[in-house]
C-alpha positions as CSV (number, residue, x, y, z in Angstrom):
1,M,0.0,0.0,0.0
2,N,1.5,3.4,-0.9
3,A,1.6,6.3,1.6
4,G,-1.2,8.2,-0.2
5,N,-3.6,5.5,0.9
6,D,-2.1,4.3,4.1
7,P,-3.4,6.0,7.3
8,A,-0.6,4.6,9.4
9,A,1.9,6.6,7.3
10,W,0.1,9.8,8.2
11,Q,-0.5,9.3,11.9
12,N,2.2,11.8,13.1
13,F,1.0,14.4,10.6
14,Y,-2.6,14.2,11.8
15,I,-1.5,14.3,15.5
16,M,0.4,17.4,14.7
17,I,-2.4,19.1,12.6
18,G,-5.1,18.2,15.2
19,T,-3.0,19.5,18.1
20,A,-2.1,22.7,16.2
21,N,-5.8,23.3,15.5
22,A,-6.8,22.6,19.0
23,A,-4.2,25.1,20.3
24,I,-5.3,27.7,17.8
25,T,-8.9,27.1,18.6
26,G,-8.3,27.5,22.4
27,L,-6.3,30.7,22.0
28,L,-8.9,32.2,19.6
29,F,-11.7,31.3,22.0
30,V,-9.9,33.1,24.8
31,A,-9.1,36.1,22.6
32,L,-12.6,36.4,21.4
33,S,-13.9,36.1,24.9
34,L,-12.1,39.3,25.8
35,H,-14.2,41.1,23.2
36,L,-17.4,39.1,23.5
37,K,-19.9,41.9,23.8
38,Q,-18.3,43.7,20.8
39,I,-18.4,40.5,18.7
40,L,-22.0,39.7,19.6
41,A,-23.2,43.2,18.7
42,H,-21.4,43.4,15.4
43,A,-23.1,42.2,12.1
44,V,-19.8,41.1,10.5
45,Y,-17.6,40.0,13.5
46,K,-20.1,37.6,14.9
47,P,-20.5,35.4,11.8
48,R,-16.8,35.5,11.1
49,A,-15.9,34.4,14.6
50,I,-18.4,31.5,14.4
51,V,-17.1,30.5,10.9
52,V,-13.5,30.5,12.1
53,L,-14.3,28.5,15.2
54,V,-16.3,26.0,13.2
55,I,-13.6,25.5,10.6
56,L,-10.9,25.0,13.2
57,T,-13.2,22.5,15.1
58,T,-13.9,20.7,11.8
59,Q,-10.2,20.2,11.2
60,I,-9.8,18.7,14.7
61,V,-12.7,16.3,13.9
62,I,-11.1,15.4,10.6
63,S,-7.8,14.6,12.4
64,A,-9.7,12.5,14.9
65,I,-11.4,10.6,12.0
66,V,-8.0,9.8,10.4
67,L,-6.5,8.8,13.8
68,A,-9.4,6.5,14.7
69,P,-8.7,2.8,14.1
70,Q,-11.0,2.2,11.1
71,P,-10.8,1.3,7.5
72,R,-9.6,4.0,5.1
73,E,-12.9,3.8,3.1
74,L,-14.9,4.6,6.3
75,M,-12.6,7.6,6.9
76,G,-13.4,8.7,3.4
77,W,-17.1,8.4,3.9
78,E,-16.9,10.4,7.2
79,V,-14.9,13.2,5.7
80,L,-17.3,13.2,2.7
81,I,-20.4,13.5,4.8
82,L,-18.8,16.2,7.1
83,N,-17.8,18.3,4.1
84,L,-21.0,17.8,2.1
85,F,-22.8,19.3,5.1
86,F,-20.5,22.3,5.3
87,L,-20.5,22.8,1.5
88,A,-24.4,22.8,1.6
89,L,-24.3,25.4,4.4
90,N,-21.9,27.5,2.4
91,V,-24.0,27.4,-0.7
92,R,-27.3,27.8,1.1
93,Y,-26.4,30.9,3.1
94,R,-24.7,32.8,0.3
95,A,-26.9,34.7,-2.1
96,P,-25.4,34.5,-5.7
97,A,-24.8,38.3,-5.6
98,R,-22.7,37.9,-2.5
99,I,-20.1,35.4,-4.0
100,T,-16.7,37.1,-3.5
101,A,-13.2,35.8,-4.1
102,G,-13.1,34.7,-0.4
103,S,-16.4,32.8,-0.6
104,A,-15.4,31.2,-3.9
105,L,-12.1,30.1,-2.2
106,T,-14.1,28.6,0.7
107,I,-16.3,26.7,-1.7
108,A,-13.3,25.5,-3.7
109,I,-11.6,24.3,-0.5
110,R,-14.8,22.3,0.4
111,V,-14.8,20.7,-3.1
112,I,-11.1,19.7,-2.6
113,Y,-12.1,18.1,0.7
114,L,-14.7,16.2,-1.2
115,L,-12.1,15.1,-3.8
116,A,-9.9,13.9,-0.9
117,A,-12.8,11.9,0.6
118,V,-13.6,10.2,-2.7
119,S,-10.0,9.4,-3.2
120,L,-9.9,7.8,0.3
121,I,-13.1,5.8,-0.5
122,T,-11.8,4.5,-3.8
123,G,-8.2,4.2,-2.9
124,V,-7.2,6.0,-6.1
125,G,-5.3,9.3,-6.2
126,G,-3.4,9.4,-2.9
127,G,-6.3,10.8,-0.7
128,F,-4.1,11.4,2.3
129,Y,-1.8,13.7,0.2
130,I,-4.8,15.7,-0.9
131,L,-6.4,15.8,2.6
132,G,-3.1,16.7,4.2
133,G,-2.5,19.5,1.7
134,I,-5.9,21.0,2.0
135,L,-5.8,20.8,5.8
136,T,-2.5,22.6,5.8
137,L,-3.9,25.3,3.5
138,T,-7.0,25.6,5.7
139,V,-4.8,26.0,8.8
140,A,-2.9,28.9,7.1
141,R,-6.2,30.5,6.0
142,S,-7.7,30.1,9.4
143,I,-4.7,31.8,11.1
144,S,-5.0,34.6,8.6
145,N,-8.7,35.0,9.2
146,C,-8.1,34.9,13.0
147,W,-5.5,37.6,12.7
148,T,-7.8,39.8,10.5
149,L,-10.7,39.4,13.0
150,L,-8.6,40.1,16.0
151,T,-6.9,43.1,14.6
152,A,-10.2,44.5,13.4
153,L,-11.6,44.0,16.9
154,E,-8.6,45.8,18.4
155,S,-8.8,48.7,15.9
156,D,-12.5,49.1,16.8
157,S,-11.7,49.1,20.5
158,A,-9.0,51.7,20.1
159,A,-11.3,54.0,18.2
């Protein structure tokens, strides 16, 4: 079995990515708690905070799925179902006129997660390479979104 289809070959990666996401989620939760009233009262900050926390939590769940002792195909189905759900939410709550570069990237990322899931289910295409790459991209994007949100909150507090 090649590394792209062997969950054991990826165990350390998913331990690292899950731990990193858990740490970032915890730190973000504390940072957002410091500005909770401001976030809850703001039409943009509240949904952004929720989305970032959900994305980070989803990545922790995906890491747990891969680390759970189960067949690769079942992992693929679980990742597929999880990401179909979030893709449906993304599409449902975005009016066509509100599709921006950022929302298009979000939808593209979900589609790549679906591709990784199908690859894991079929055993074709090195699904763990695809999943690992998109998780890494999503971590970087989440950190960027966290920084943007927190600096915006701090700018509003200083004004």
